[in-house]
FIROGU-428242 format. One record per residue (C-alpha): x, y, z; residue number from 1. Coordinates in steps of 0.25 Angstrom, whole numbers, plus 5000, padded with zeros to 4 digits. Example, Ala and Ser with C-alpha at 12.3 -4.5 7.8 and 13.67 -1.06 7.14 Angstrom:
<sites>
     xx     yy     zz    nr
   5049   4982   5031     1
   5055   4996   5029     2
</sites>
This chain:
<sites>
     xx     yy     zz    nr
   4985   5019   5014     1
   4977   5006   5016     2
   4982   4994   5021     3
   4977   4982   5014     4
   4979   4968   5018     5
   4973   4959   5007     6
   4973   4942   5006     7
   4980   4935   4993     8
   4973   4922   4988     9
   4980   4915   4997    10
   4974   4921   5010    11
   4987   4928   5013    12
   4986   4945   5018    13
   4994   4955   5015    14
   4995   4967   5020    15
   4999   4980   5014    16
   4998   4995   5014    17
   4993   5001   5001    18
   4993   5017   4997    19
   4985   5020   4984    20
   4984   5034   4976    21
   4982   5041   4964    22
   4989   5043   4951    23
   4982   5051   4940    24
   4970   5041   4939    25
   4978   5029   4945    26
   4975   5023   4959    27
   4990   5020   4963    28
   4995   5008   4975    29
   5005   5004   4983    30
   5004   4994   4992    31
   5015   4990   5004    32
   5017   4978   5012    33
   5013   4976   5025    34
   5021   4963   5025    35
   5035   4969   5018    36
   5034   4982   5027    37
   5026   4982   5041    38
   5012   4987   5041    39
   5019   5003   5044    40
   5030   5003   5033    41
   5020   4998   5023    42
   5010   5010   5027    43
   5021   5019   5026    44
   5025   5015   5012    45
   5012   5016   5007    46
   5011   5031   5013    47
   5024   5034   5007    48
   5019   5027   4993    49
   5007   5036   4992    50
   5013   5048   4998    51
   5024   5047   4987    52
   5014   5044   4977    53
   5006   5056   4981    54
   5018   5065   4977    55
   5017   5061   4962    56
</sites>
């Protein structure tokens, strides 16, 4: 899991947790907003997404 804080061109900051995995030769990602879900819940969602992807 990666905690990311990115800035828009207007200078607004966006924080999210990102899960990443590979499917075959393709890298997949899922992003979960800290603003929408809160830090802990966004992290939990990212962990669940990566675990689910690993079961495919």
